[in-house]
C-alpha positions, 0 to 999 in steps of 0.5 A: 876429817883429816887436816892434811897440812898438819902432816907437813907441820909434824914432819917439819917439827922432826926435821928441825930436831934432826938439823939442830942435832946434826949442827951441834954434833958436827959443827956444821955452819958453826953450829948456827942451826943448833944451840938447843933450837931443836926445842922449837920442834918439840914445842910444835909436837906438843901443840900438835898433840894437844890440838889433835886430841881436842879436835878428835875427841872433845865433841865425842861422848865421855864414856867407857867405850870412847875412852877405850878407843882413845887409849888404844889409839894413843898406845898404838901410836907411841908405846910399841916403838918406844918400848923397843928402843928402850929395851934394846938400849938396855939389853945391848949395854947389858950384853956388852954391845953399843947401845941406841941410848945410854940406859945402863942401869935397871933403875934407869930402865924402870924410870923409862918404863914408867915414864918419869925420866928419859935419856936424850930425845926420849925425855919427851915421851914422858910428858906426852904420856902424862898429857894423855892422862891429863886429857881425860880430865879435860874430856870429862870437863868438856862433857860437863862444863866445857868453860871450866877448861879455860878457867883451869888452863889459865889458872895453871898457866899463872901458877906455873909462871909464879913458880918459875916453871918447876922441873922436879928431879930426884929419885924415889927408892933409887928410881930417878925421875925428872919431870919436864911436864910443867915446862911443857904444859903451856904448849899442850894447853895452847894446842887444846884450846885451838883444837877444841875451837877449830870446828866452831870458829869460822875464819873470815874468807878474806883473812885466809891466805897462802901467804900466812905460811911465811909465819914459819919463818918466825921459828927460825928467827927464834934460833939463838944465833939469829934471834934479835931478842936480847933476853934469856928467852933465846936460851931458856926457851921453856921458861918464857911466855914470849917464846910461847906467844911466838910459837902459838902465833905460828901454829895459829897461822898455819892451822887457821889462816893457811888454806887447807889446800896450800901446796907447800903444806898439803902434798905427798912429801908432807904426808910421808914426813908426817907418817914417819915423823915419830920414827924419825925423831926416835931413831936419828940420834943413834944414826948420827952418833955412828955416822959422826965417827966416820971421817967424811966431809960435813956436807957428805955426812949431812946427806948420808944422815938425812938419807939413813934417817929417812930410810930407817924411819920408813922401815920402822913405820912400814914394818913395825909401827903400823903393824904393831898399832894394827895388832893392838887394835885387833887384840882389843876388838877381839877381846871386846867381841868375846866379852860381848858374846859372853854377856849375850 
């Protein structure tokens, strides 16, 4: 069953990233909407990822067929557009043209293809793929002893805290790596915990209210230029459980306490933004870079940036993302039918 309001939440996460990058690049509003605040949008993406995986799969049988369906769904959603962006970035530089992202060396290309490093916003794809692999282990535990998932998550969270959320960097045989996984895991874990309990946890009717949508304001209070917080939590977002607490509260309020038919979250605009959010996230940086070279007022740049990004994302989703995912499913189902026929 689709949780429609999550479409708007996904779209909002993408818009937070877009506006932050625009503010930083152009100086709009004295960069007050920038200052790395786009990380909060990424945190929402990671929580959504954990939530949806747990919600959709943890109550299914852990078998080869279901794991295959899960892998196809994840691959079809993320991999095709990512590969196209990475390969275009590399070969365009190789051919002497301007690139989407700065992927100029073969070693750097390999690190992107094996998901151990990412240029600009592409860094988030590596931990996302690593989440997909990690989730299979959670799925196995859910089929065997679901309570162990909580024990494992809490143990890892304590370990991450004691080790100061490590971020290993370096190279392996000349192939650079930069693992953001350990700093991203807490947000994925929160999503998993909330997702695995969504179907069974019954919120009292008197607690549900459309007013809980105002919890989204807490995200903007976390922005470095607006935050009343004086600790380094306002700058080192991934290293503080205070930020994790606030983002978790926001996510819980939207998912559990806001009624499903809330008009601000469940609407056609939210559906549209949710569908194109991935393309919007991956494609907006090259558009921003090119647009920022033009001598225009910052307000006009903002309008053109948003229109161009939304249009590019829609075209990408409509004519590439969706057909590519459908093609992957078709090829996989055809192979399954052929294998079944040969066995028969």
